[in-house]
N, C-alpha and C positions, 0 to 999 in steps of 0.2 A: 531197390531204387531209393526208397525213402530213407535208407540208412545214410545217404549223402545229404539229406535235408533234415537237420535236427529241428525239433519243434521251434517254430519261428517266433520266439517271444522277445528276442532282444536284437536290436540293431547292432551288428558287430562293429560298426564305425563309431557309434556314440554310446553304446551301452543302454539303449532305450528300447522300450517295448514298441513293437511295430504293428500290432494288430489294429483294426479299425477303431476299437474302443479307445485306444490311446490317441487316435487321430481326430476324434470328434471334437467339436468346438467346446472349450471349457475344460477339457481333460488334459492334465499334464502327463507326460511320459513317466512311467515308473522307473525307478533306478535299476541299473544293471545288477547282475548277480543271480545266482541260482541257489535255491534252498536245497537242503539235503533230501527233501521229499520229491524233488523234481524228477530224478531218474526213476524212482519207483512209480510215480504217476505216469510217466511216459511208457514204462513197461506195462502197466495195467491197461493203458489205452490201446497199445498194440495187441495185447492178449485179448481184450474184449472185442476189438474189431475183427480179429481173425476168428474168434469163436463164433461171432455172429455170422461171419461170411461162410464158414464151413457148415454151421448149423442150418442156415437157410438153403445152402446148396443141397444138403442131405434131404431137407424137406421137399425141395423141388423134385429131386430124384424120386422120392417116394410117390409124389403125385404123378410123375411121369410113368412110373411102373404100374401102380395100383389104380390110379385114376383112369388110365386108358383101358385097363382090364374091366373096370366097372362099367364104363361107358360103352365099350366095344365088345365086351365078352372076350372070346378067344380070337376074334378077327381083328387083330391089331398088328401094326408093323413092328419089327425089331426095335429095340430101344434106341440105337443110334440113328435109325432111319427116321425117327420122329423128330430129330433135331436138324434135319437137312433142308427145311423149307425156306422159301423166299430168298432173302439176301445171302443166306448161307450158300446156296447153290451158285450165286454169282461170285462170291469170294472163291469158292472152290474152282470154278471155271477159269478165273484169271490165274489162280495159283498153279493150276495144272497146265493150261494151254497159253496163257498170256492174254493180252487184250484183243487178239484176233479171235479168241474163242475156240471151241471145238471145231476142227476142220471138217468134221463129218456133218455139221449142222450149219444152218444159215447164220451169218454174222449177227451179233447182238449189238445194235447201235447204242444201247444204254450202258455198256460196260465202262466207257471212260468216266462215267459218273462215280465209279468206285475208285477211291484212292488206293495206292499200292501197298500201304503199310500192312494191313491185315493179310492180303494174299501172300506177301513176301514172308510174313511170319508163319503162315500155314505151310508154305513150301518148305521152310526150314524144319518145322516140327514134324512134318510128314516124312522127312528122312529118317526119323527115329521111330514113329508110331505106325506108319504105313497105312493109316486110314484118314481120309481128308476130314470127315465130320469130327472124329475124335481129336484130330489136331486142332480144329477150331475150338472145341470144348476145353481142351487143355490150356490153350492161350487165354481164353476168357477166365478160366479158373485162377490161373497164376496172376494175370493182370488185374483181375478184380480184387485179389488179396492185397496187392500193392495199393490199389486205389482206395479201398476202405480204410487202410491204415493211414494213408495221407489225409483222407477226409476227416477221420477222427482227430488227428493231430491239429488240423486246421481249425476245427470247431473248438477243441480244447484251448487253443491259443486265444481265441476270441472270448472264451469263457461263457458262463461260469463252469466250474469243475463238473465234469460229467456230460458236457455238451457233446463231446466227440462220440460217446457211446450212442446217444440218442439220434445224432445226425446219421450214423450208420444204419440204425434201425429204420429211420424215415426213408432212406434210400432203398433199403432192401425189401421194404414192405410196400413200396409204391407199385401200382398196377403194372407198369411196363418193365418191372425188374426181371422178367423172363429173358430180356435181351442181354442182361449181364451174365446169364448162364449159357445161352446159346452162342454159337460161333459167329457173333456179330462184332462190330468194331468198337462199340461203346466202352467196354471194359478196358480195351487196349488204349483207347484215347485217354481215358481218365487216369490210367497208370502213368502216363506221361504228363498230362495237364495238371493234375492235382499236386504232384511233387514240384512241378514248375512254379505253381503259384506259391507254394510254401517257400521255395527258394527266393522268389521275388519279395516275399514278406521279410526275408532275412537280408535283403539287398545283395544277395549272391547272384548278381546278374549274369555272369557267364554260365553258371549252372542252370539258372532259370531259363535262359534262352536256348541252351542246348537241349533241355528236356522239352521245351515248347517246339523245337524243330522236330523232335520225334513225334509229337502230337500232330504236327502239320503233315507228316507222312501218312497219317491214318485217316484223317477226315478233313473236309473243307473247314470245319469248325476251328482248326488250327489257325486259320486266317484271323478269325475273330479273337482268338486267344492272343495272337501276336499283336493285334491292335490294342487290346486291353493291357498288355504288358507295357506298351509305350505310355499309355495313360497312367498306369501305376508308377512308372519311372518318373514322369513329369510331376505327378502329385507328390511323390516322396521328396523330390527336390524342393518343391515349393513349401511343403509343410515342415520339413525337418532338416533335411540334409544340406540344403543349399546347393549351389552349382559347382562346388569344388570338384566333385567326381563326375562331372557331366560326360567325360570321355568314355566312361563305361557304357554309355548309351549306344556306342557303336555295336555292342553285342545284340541289340534289339533288331538288327537286320537279319540275324541268323535264322529265326523262325520262318522268314519269308523265302529262304533259299530252297527248301523242299517244294514249296508251292510253285516257284518259278521252274525248278527242274522238272516237275511233273508236267507243267504246261508245255515246256520245251519238248519233252518226250512225246507227248500227244501231238504236238505240231509236226514232229518228224514222221509220225504215222499218218496223220490226217490232213496236215496243212492248215490246221485250225488251232489258234492259240487258246480259244475258249471251248475246246472240245468237252471239258467237264460240264460246263454250263449248257451247251447245246445237247449233250447226251441226256440231260434232265428233261428236255423237251421231246426229243425223239423216243426216249425209252419210257418215260413216265407221263408225258403230256403236260409237263409243268412249264408254264410261262409266267412272265411278270405281269401282274394285273394290279388294279387298285385294291386296297385292303377290303373295302366294302363289297367289291365284286367277289373276292375270294370268300368272304363270310357268307354272302348270299348263296353262292354255289354250294358251300358246305352245308349250310342250313337246309337248303332244299333237298340235300342228299340224306338228311337224317331220317326221312320218311320213306326212303326207297324200298323196293321189294327185293333187292338183290342180296339182302343179308348184311349190308355194310352200315345200316342205320346206327346201331349201337356204337360202332367205332367212330363214326363221324360225330356223334354226340360227345364221345370222349375227347376227340380232337378239339372241339369247341371248348370243353371244360378246361383242357390243358392250356389253351390260348388265354382263357380268362385268368387262370393262375399265373401265367407268364406276365400278363399286364399288371396284375396286382403286385407281383414281385418287383417289376420295374418301378412302380410307384414307390414302393418301400425303399428300394435302392436309391431312388432320386431324393426322397425326403431325408434319408440318412446320409446323403452325400457320399455314397460309396461309388465314386465315379468310374473306376476301372471295371468293377463288376457290372455296373449299369451298362457300360459299353459292351462287355462280353455277352451278357444275356440279351441286351437290346438288339444287337446286330443279328443274333440268331433268330429271335422272335420276329424281327422285321422281315427277314428273308422268308420265314415260314408263312407269315400271314399275308404276304403279297404274291404268293404262288396261286396258280389257277384254282386250287382248292386246298384245304388243310390236309396235310399228309405228314405223318410221323412226328407230330408235335409232342405227344406223350413220350415217345422214345427219345426225342431230343431233350426233353426235360430231365432225363437222367444225367445230362451233362451240366445242368444248372446247379452247381454246387452251392452258390449262395442260398438257394432255396432250402437245401438239406441242412446247411449250417444254421439257417434261421429256425427251422423246426427243432433242431437239436438244442439250440440255446433256449428256446421257449420251453422245451421239455425238461431241461435241466432246472429251470426256475419253477415250473409248474408241472408236476408229474401228470396231472389230469390231461395236459395237452397230448402227451404220448399215448395215454390210455384211449382217448377219443380217436386219435389218429389210427392207432392199431386196430380198433374195433370197427371203425367206419371205412377207412381206406384200405387197410390190410386185406380184408376178404376179397376185394376186387382183383387181387393178384391171381387168385386161383382160376377164375374163368378166363383171364388173359392167358395164363399158362396153358390151360386145356385147349383154348382156341388155337394157340400156336402149334401145339402138338398135333392137332387135328388138321393142320394145314389151312386154317382159316386166316384171313387177313387180320393182323393184330397191330399194324403200324410199322 
């Protein structure tokens, strides 16, 4: 997929650099043209990203095999069975039976909260592999490879050289990275969203919007991406391009089409245009509340006796990271990314209680680009990150494999 989105360093309309560094106040756009070293650098970026992706997948697989053996002795489930927990079962249920669920069981009112992109992909892959869990793992593996290559290219565009490699390291070592391995929708979403953002940086709006439409099929986060693309389009007109090409803005409607189509489909089933939102309440007990109420509920849950205390503490930590990221995006005037992350975080911290914020952080690529850029400038940043944050991924992985709630 990223083969269609070359490293977005130059505006094809004006031969200008399009990364945020070129947009900041006081920075002139660099002249167009590509040095002889550029293809080699892009090739190295792709190679490093894929090696990191495959290497960390192998590491997770080893933990899944031998970690379970150490913890559980001989009493452990088969390897594939350890990856079927939580939302994986929901994706499978929709892929196999549709949104009405298994006819032998009671209807699940929470299923409309799951967007159809991942179940449809599982249904297609299942035609070849014959196992639902394996189908989800294959989708995440392939989609994740696309995503890390796009992330590396995006970070390298913003520079300095080497930022892409460290951005991928930051993403793959973060605690909730287990969800990029499991048959969840995060990897598939990023496989569409990151190339879409690269295309937007190149001002290739038809391609950017088509890819964003794919992302909108996978998660509600596609709505926030669609809005962010509008902001990016407007900002690019104001800062550089002028309004001569404003007609291309009509493509920005495209990412909203899958959202409307899914709402219409659920309306045909349930008579409810907001079936997705209402399923959040009926399936997970999530309603809109004031942010201080959500924080208080989550804080009170950190000391609970049900075993969820550590996860709620991680939810709060992820929310704090999100707020700090938003402050940085605001100060640096990265308006489109501010909107993209801000809409997500706003929805998450006004829910009844904090849920899945660490997992949602996987989708905050401005965070991983920021860490990658800092690591390229100061290697000590990556060393500290890898030694402090990286080890937290192992208990998260083991928790998921043992069917404990991990977000």
